[in-house]
C-alpha positions as a Markdown table, in Angstrom:
| # | Residue | x | y | z |
|---|---|---|---|---|
| 1 | Met | 50.2 | -71.2 | -59.2 |
| 2 | Ile | 53.4 | -69.8 | -57.4 |
| 3 | Pro | 53.7 | -71.5 | -54.0 |
| 4 | Val | 52.6 | -69.1 | -51.3 |
| 5 | Gly | 53.4 | -70.7 | -47.2 |
| 6 | Ala | 55.1 | -69.8 | -44.1 |
| 7 | His | 57.8 | -71.1 | -41.8 |
| 8 | Val | 56.3 | -73.6 | -39.7 |
| 9 | Asp | 57.0 | -76.3 | -36.8 |
| 10 | Ser | 59.1 | -79.1 | -38.2 |
| 11 | Ala | 57.6 | -81.5 | -35.5 |
| 12 | Asn | 54.4 | -82.2 | -38.3 |
| 13 | Pro | 55.1 | -79.4 | -40.9 |
| 14 | Ile | 51.8 | -80.8 | -43.3 |
| 15 | Glu | 49.2 | -79.8 | -40.7 |
| 16 | Ala | 50.7 | -76.5 | -39.6 |
| 17 | Ala | 50.8 | -75.7 | -43.7 |
| 18 | Gln | 47.2 | -76.2 | -43.8 |
| 19 | Ala | 45.8 | -74.7 | -40.9 |
| 20 | Ile | 47.1 | -71.5 | -41.9 |
| 21 | Gly | 46.3 | -72.1 | -46.0 |
| 22 | Ala | 49.8 | -72.4 | -47.2 |
| 23 | Asp | 51.0 | -74.9 | -49.8 |
| 24 | Ala | 54.9 | -74.4 | -49.0 |
| 25 | Ala | 56.4 | -75.0 | -46.0 |
| 26 | Gln | 59.5 | -73.6 | -44.6 |
| 27 | Ile | 61.6 | -76.2 | -41.6 |
| 28 | Phe | 64.2 | -76.2 | -39.7 |
| 29 | Leu | 66.1 | -80.0 | -38.6 |
| 30 | Gly | 67.4 | -79.3 | -35.6 |
| 31 | Asp | 68.2 | -76.6 | -33.6 |
| 32 | Pro | 69.6 | -73.6 | -35.9 |
| 33 | Gln | 71.7 | -72.6 | -32.8 |
| 34 | Lys | 73.0 | -75.5 | -32.6 |
| 35 | Trp | 75.9 | -78.1 | -34.5 |
| 36 | Thr | 73.8 | -80.6 | -34.4 |
| 37 | Lys | 73.2 | -83.3 | -37.1 |
| 38 | Pro | 70.2 | -82.8 | -39.1 |
| 39 | Ala | 66.8 | -84.9 | -38.1 |
| 40 | Thr | 63.6 | -85.3 | -39.8 |
| 41 | Thr | 61.5 | -85.5 | -36.2 |
| 42 | Tyr | 57.7 | -86.8 | -38.5 |
| 43 | Pro | 56.1 | -89.7 | -37.5 |
| 44 | Gly | 57.8 | -92.3 | -40.0 |
| 45 | Gly | 60.4 | -90.4 | -40.9 |
| 46 | Ala | 61.9 | -88.7 | -44.1 |
| 47 | Ala | 60.6 | -90.6 | -46.6 |
| 48 | Glu | 56.7 | -90.6 | -45.2 |
| 49 | Leu | 57.3 | -86.5 | -44.8 |
| 50 | Arg | 58.4 | -86.5 | -48.6 |
| 51 | Asn | 54.9 | -88.4 | -49.4 |
| 52 | Ala | 52.9 | -86.8 | -47.4 |
| 53 | Ala | 53.8 | -83.1 | -49.0 |
| 54 | Gln | 54.1 | -84.6 | -52.4 |
| 55 | Glu | 49.6 | -85.5 | -51.4 |
| 56 | Ala | 49.1 | -82.3 | -49.7 |
| 57 | Gly | 50.5 | -80.2 | -52.8 |
| 58 | Ile | 53.1 | -78.8 | -50.4 |
| 59 | Thr | 56.3 | -77.2 | -51.8 |
| 60 | Leu | 58.7 | -77.7 | -48.4 |
| 61 | Tyr | 62.3 | -76.0 | -47.8 |
| 62 | Val | 64.5 | -76.5 | -45.3 |
| 63 | His | 65.9 | -73.2 | -43.8 |
| 64 | Ala | 70.2 | -73.9 | -42.1 |
| 65 | Ala | 71.2 | -73.5 | -39.0 |
| 66 | Tyr | 71.6 | -69.9 | -38.2 |
| 67 | Ile | 75.3 | -71.0 | -36.6 |
| 68 | Ile | 76.3 | -71.6 | -40.1 |
| 69 | Asn | 79.2 | -69.0 | -42.0 |
| 70 | Val | 80.9 | -70.8 | -43.8 |
| 71 | Ala | 82.7 | -68.0 | -45.2 |
| 72 | Ser | 84.9 | -67.7 | -41.4 |
| 73 | Pro | 88.5 | -66.6 | -41.1 |
| 74 | Asn | 87.8 | -69.6 | -37.8 |
| 75 | Asn | 88.8 | -72.9 | -38.8 |
| 76 | Arg | 86.9 | -74.1 | -35.8 |
| 77 | Ile | 83.3 | -72.5 | -37.5 |
| 78 | Arg | 84.4 | -72.5 | -41.4 |
| 79 | Ile | 85.1 | -77.0 | -40.8 |
| 80 | Pro | 82.2 | -77.1 | -39.0 |
| 81 | Ser | 79.7 | -75.1 | -41.1 |
| 82 | Arg | 80.9 | -77.0 | -44.2 |
| 83 | Lys | 79.8 | -80.2 | -41.9 |
| 84 | Leu | 76.8 | -78.8 | -40.9 |
| 85 | Leu | 76.0 | -77.6 | -44.5 |
| 86 | Asn | 76.7 | -81.1 | -46.2 |
| 87 | Ser | 74.6 | -83.4 | -43.9 |
| 88 | Thr | 71.6 | -80.4 | -43.8 |
| 89 | Leu | 71.9 | -80.7 | -47.6 |
| 90 | Ala | 71.5 | -84.6 | -47.7 |
| 91 | Ala | 68.8 | -84.3 | -45.2 |
| 92 | Ala | 66.5 | -82.6 | -47.1 |
| 93 | Ala | 67.1 | -84.2 | -50.2 |
| 94 | Glu | 65.6 | -86.6 | -47.9 |
| 95 | Ile | 62.3 | -85.1 | -47.7 |
| 96 | Gly | 62.4 | -83.8 | -51.6 |
| 97 | Ala | 62.6 | -80.1 | -50.3 |
| 98 | Ala | 62.8 | -77.2 | -53.3 |
| 99 | Gly | 65.9 | -75.7 | -51.3 |
| 100 | Val | 67.7 | -75.6 | -48.4 |
| 101 | Ile | 68.4 | -71.7 | -47.5 |
| 102 | Val | 71.3 | -70.5 | -45.9 |
| 103 | His | 73.0 | -66.8 | -44.6 |
| 104 | Gly | 75.7 | -65.8 | -47.0 |
| 105 | Gly | 77.9 | -65.2 | -43.3 |
| 106 | His | 81.0 | -63.0 | -43.1 |
| 107 | Val | 84.2 | -62.3 | -42.3 |
| 108 | Thr | 85.8 | -60.4 | -39.0 |
| 109 | Ala | 86.7 | -57.3 | -39.2 |
| 110 | Asp | 90.6 | -58.1 | -39.1 |
| 111 | Ala | 89.9 | -60.6 | -42.0 |
| 112 | Asp | 89.9 | -59.3 | -46.1 |
| 113 | Asp | 86.5 | -59.9 | -47.0 |
| 114 | Glu | 88.5 | -61.4 | -50.7 |
| 115 | Val | 89.1 | -65.0 | -47.8 |
| 116 | Gly | 85.5 | -64.8 | -47.2 |
| 117 | Phe | 84.2 | -64.8 | -50.9 |
| 118 | Asp | 87.1 | -67.6 | -51.8 |
| 119 | Asn | 85.8 | -69.7 | -48.3 |
| 120 | Trp | 82.4 | -70.1 | -50.2 |
| 121 | Arg | 84.2 | -70.9 | -53.5 |
| 122 | Lys | 85.8 | -74.0 | -51.5 |
| 123 | Ala | 82.9 | -74.6 | -49.7 |
| 124 | Leu | 81.3 | -75.6 | -52.7 |
| 125 | Glu | 83.8 | -77.1 | -54.4 |
| 126 | Ser | 83.7 | -80.0 | -50.7 |
| 127 | Val | 79.9 | -80.6 | -50.3 |
| 128 | Asp | 77.2 | -82.1 | -52.7 |
| 129 | Leu | 74.4 | -80.2 | -53.9 |
| 130 | Ala | 72.6 | -83.4 | -53.2 |
| 131 | Ala | 69.5 | -80.1 | -53.1 |
| 132 | Pro | 69.1 | -77.0 | -54.3 |
| 133 | Leu | 71.1 | -74.7 | -52.2 |
| 134 | Leu | 69.8 | -70.9 | -52.3 |
| 135 | Ile | 72.2 | -68.3 | -50.4 |
| 136 | Glu | 69.9 | -65.2 | -48.5 |
| 137 | Asn | 71.0 | -62.3 | -48.2 |
| 138 | Thr | 72.0 | -60.7 | -44.4 |
| 139 | Ala | 71.0 | -57.3 | -43.0 |
| 140 | Gly | 73.6 | -56.7 | -41.0 |
| 141 | Gly | 77.9 | -56.6 | -40.7 |
| 142 | Asn | 80.3 | -54.4 | -42.5 |
| 143 | His | 81.7 | -57.9 | -43.7 |
| 144 | Ala | 79.2 | -59.5 | -44.4 |
| 145 | Met | 79.4 | -61.7 | -48.1 |
| 146 | Ala | 75.5 | -60.8 | -49.1 |
| 147 | Arg | 74.5 | -58.1 | -47.5 |
| 148 | Arg | 75.1 | -55.4 | -49.9 |
| 149 | Pro | 74.9 | -55.7 | -53.6 |
| 150 | Glu | 79.0 | -54.9 | -54.3 |
| 151 | Ala | 79.7 | -57.9 | -51.4 |
| 152 | Leu | 76.9 | -59.8 | -53.4 |
| 153 | Ala | 78.7 | -59.7 | -56.8 |
| 154 | Arg | 81.7 | -60.5 | -55.4 |
| 155 | Leu | 80.6 | -63.8 | -53.9 |
| 156 | Trp | 78.6 | -64.2 | -56.9 |
| 157 | Asp | 82.2 | -63.9 | -59.1 |
| 158 | Ala | 83.2 | -66.9 | -56.5 |
| 159 | Val | 80.1 | -69.5 | -56.6 |
| 160 | Gly | 79.3 | -68.3 | -59.8 |
| 161 | Gly | 79.9 | -71.6 | -61.5 |
| 162 | Phe | 77.9 | -73.8 | -58.9 |
| 163 | Asp | 74.6 | -74.7 | -59.6 |
| 164 | Val | 73.3 | -72.2 | -56.4 |
| 165 | Gly | 70.4 | -70.3 | -56.1 |
| 166 | Phe | 69.3 | -66.9 | -54.3 |
| 167 | Cys | 66.8 | -66.2 | -51.9 |
| 168 | Leu | 65.8 | -62.7 | -52.0 |
| 169 | Asp | 64.3 | -61.5 | -47.9 |
| 170 | Thr | 63.2 | -58.2 | -48.5 |
| 171 | Cys | 63.4 | -57.9 | -44.5 |
| 172 | His | 67.0 | -57.9 | -45.1 |
| 173 | Ala | 67.3 | -56.2 | -47.9 |
| 174 | Trp | 66.0 | -53.0 | -46.8 |
| 175 | Ala | 67.3 | -53.0 | -43.2 |
| 176 | Gly | 70.9 | -54.1 | -45.0 |
| 177 | Gly | 70.5 | -50.5 | -47.2 |
| 178 | Ile | 69.0 | -52.0 | -50.8 |
| 179 | Asp | 66.1 | -50.2 | -51.9 |
| 180 | Leu | 62.3 | -51.6 | -52.5 |
| 181 | Pro | 61.1 | -52.9 | -54.5 |
| 182 | Ala | 64.5 | -52.5 | -56.3 |
| 183 | Ala | 65.8 | -55.0 | -54.9 |
| 184 | Ala | 64.9 | -57.9 | -56.9 |
| 185 | Asp | 66.0 | -56.3 | -60.4 |
| 186 | Val | 69.2 | -55.5 | -58.4 |
| 187 | Ile | 69.9 | -58.7 | -57.0 |
| 188 | Arg | 68.8 | -60.7 | -60.5 |
| 189 | Ala | 71.4 | -58.9 | -62.8 |
| 190 | Ile | 73.8 | -59.6 | -60.5 |
| 191 | Thr | 72.8 | -63.6 | -59.6 |
| 192 | Gly | 70.8 | -64.4 | -62.8 |
| 193 | Arg | 67.9 | -65.7 | -60.5 |
| 194 | Ile | 65.9 | -65.2 | -57.7 |
| 195 | Asp | 64.3 | -68.9 | -56.6 |
| 196 | Leu | 62.5 | -68.0 | -53.4 |
| 197 | Val | 61.5 | -64.5 | -51.4 |
| 198 | His | 61.2 | -64.5 | -47.6 |
| 199 | Ala | 58.6 | -61.7 | -47.6 |
| 200 | Asn | 58.7 | -60.1 | -43.8 |
| 201 | Asp | 58.5 | -56.1 | -42.9 |
| 202 | Ser | 61.3 | -54.8 | -40.6 |
| 203 | Gln | 60.8 | -53.5 | -37.4 |
| 204 | Gly | 64.1 | -51.5 | -38.4 |
| 205 | Gly | 64.7 | -48.5 | -40.8 |
| 206 | Pro | 66.3 | -49.0 | -44.1 |
| 207 | Asp | 69.9 | -49.3 | -43.6 |
| 208 | Ser | 69.4 | -49.6 | -39.9 |
| 209 | Gly | 70.8 | -53.6 | -40.1 |
| 210 | Arg | 68.3 | -54.7 | -37.9 |
| 211 | Asp | 67.5 | -58.7 | -38.3 |
| 212 | Arg | 63.9 | -57.9 | -37.2 |
| 213 | His | 61.1 | -59.0 | -39.0 |
| 214 | Ala | 57.6 | -57.9 | -38.7 |
| 215 | Asn | 54.1 | -58.5 | -39.7 |
| 216 | Phe | 52.8 | -57.2 | -43.0 |
| 217 | Gly | 51.6 | -53.4 | -42.4 |
| 218 | Lys | 53.4 | -53.7 | -38.8 |
| 219 | Gly | 56.6 | -52.2 | -40.1 |
| 220 | Thr | 58.3 | -49.8 | -41.7 |
| 221 | Ile | 59.0 | -50.7 | -45.2 |
| 222 | Gly | 54.6 | -50.7 | -46.3 |
| 223 | Thr | 52.5 | -53.1 | -47.5 |
| 224 | Glu | 52.3 | -52.4 | -50.7 |
| 225 | Val | 56.2 | -52.1 | -51.5 |
| 226 | Leu | 56.8 | -55.2 | -50.1 |
| 227 | Leu | 53.9 | -56.7 | -52.6 |
| 228 | Asp | 55.8 | -54.9 | -55.5 |
| 229 | Thr | 59.0 | -56.5 | -54.2 |
| 230 | Ile | 57.4 | -60.3 | -54.3 |
| 231 | Ala | 55.8 | -59.5 | -58.0 |
| 232 | Ala | 58.8 | -58.0 | -59.5 |
| 233 | Ala | 60.7 | -61.2 | -57.8 |
| 234 | Ala | 57.9 | -63.9 | -59.7 |
| 235 | Pro | 57.7 | -66.4 | -60.1 |
| 236 | Ala | 60.1 | -66.9 | -57.0 |
| 237 | Ala | 58.0 | -68.9 | -54.6 |
| 238 | Val | 57.4 | -67.1 | -51.0 |
| 239 | Ile | 57.6 | -67.8 | -47.8 |
| 240 | Cys | 56.3 | -65.2 | -44.6 |
| 241 | Glu | 59.0 | -65.2 | -41.7 |
| 242 | Thr | 55.9 | -63.5 | -39.7 |
| 243 | Ala | 54.4 | -64.1 | -36.4 |
| 244 | Tyr | 51.1 | -66.1 | -35.8 |
| 245 | Pro | 48.0 | -65.7 | -36.2 |
| 246 | Gly | 48.9 | -62.6 | -38.6 |
| 247 | Val | 50.8 | -64.6 | -40.9 |
| 248 | Ile | 47.5 | -66.5 | -42.1 |
| 249 | Asp | 46.5 | -62.5 | -43.2 |
| 250 | Asp | 49.9 | -61.7 | -45.0 |
| 251 | Ile | 49.6 | -65.1 | -47.1 |
| 252 | Ala | 46.4 | -64.1 | -48.3 |
| 253 | Leu | 48.3 | -60.5 | -49.3 |
| 254 | Val | 50.5 | -62.4 | -51.1 |
| 255 | Arg | 48.3 | -64.5 | -53.5 |
| 256 | Ser | 45.8 | -61.4 | -54.0 |
| 257 | Arg | 48.8 | -59.4 | -55.2 |
| 258 | Leu | 50.3 | -62.9 | -57.6 |
| 259 | Ala | 46.7 | -63.6 | -58.7 |
């Protein structure tokens, strides 16, 4: 069975996942907007969370802090980003996470995009891939490393020699100007793989650049297009980053489509 779940609170992700009928759970290991070192708050620590997830049959994923931007030409952003990504990978390995999801990042308008792609290569040379790393496509930014297919192809030219995976966010793809459900085939043709789907409807329209998620059927993508995209990305695991309580129905729809 393909794991299907949601982003949940990190205090007790096992109970949170079970409460919504999920068999996959994505968590933060710290404040996503701060440079604080990642840590497991689960009672008993990382080893207990790892054991509890295994016993419950729940696949864990870790979303890295949003503040991370290893592509940045700014040393005061890029260097802390590498350090935080490295410590996040180490912490995720301790809980047995199936992947660490990190945004592709961007460069500033006054910098050559090639600097960002090369900074990604340098980042992967310096971090320890203690857990699987999944680069996620992003919704906005004209100098984003993973918004449009042509940028993603340049990024993969830089990182293709490393064992990194890909997370397809349906809202980000739609808002970033990639048609659905074709995005699954477009991205797989570039990266050779899709390891995880962030299954979200979009409040913004196509190519709007708006990163605003919505529950299935509550946005501009349409439920059938979303489900067709998820099916096209199979056998990738699925995480719904949508609001409670509607996420329960979102999970059920995904399961029904993948059955």
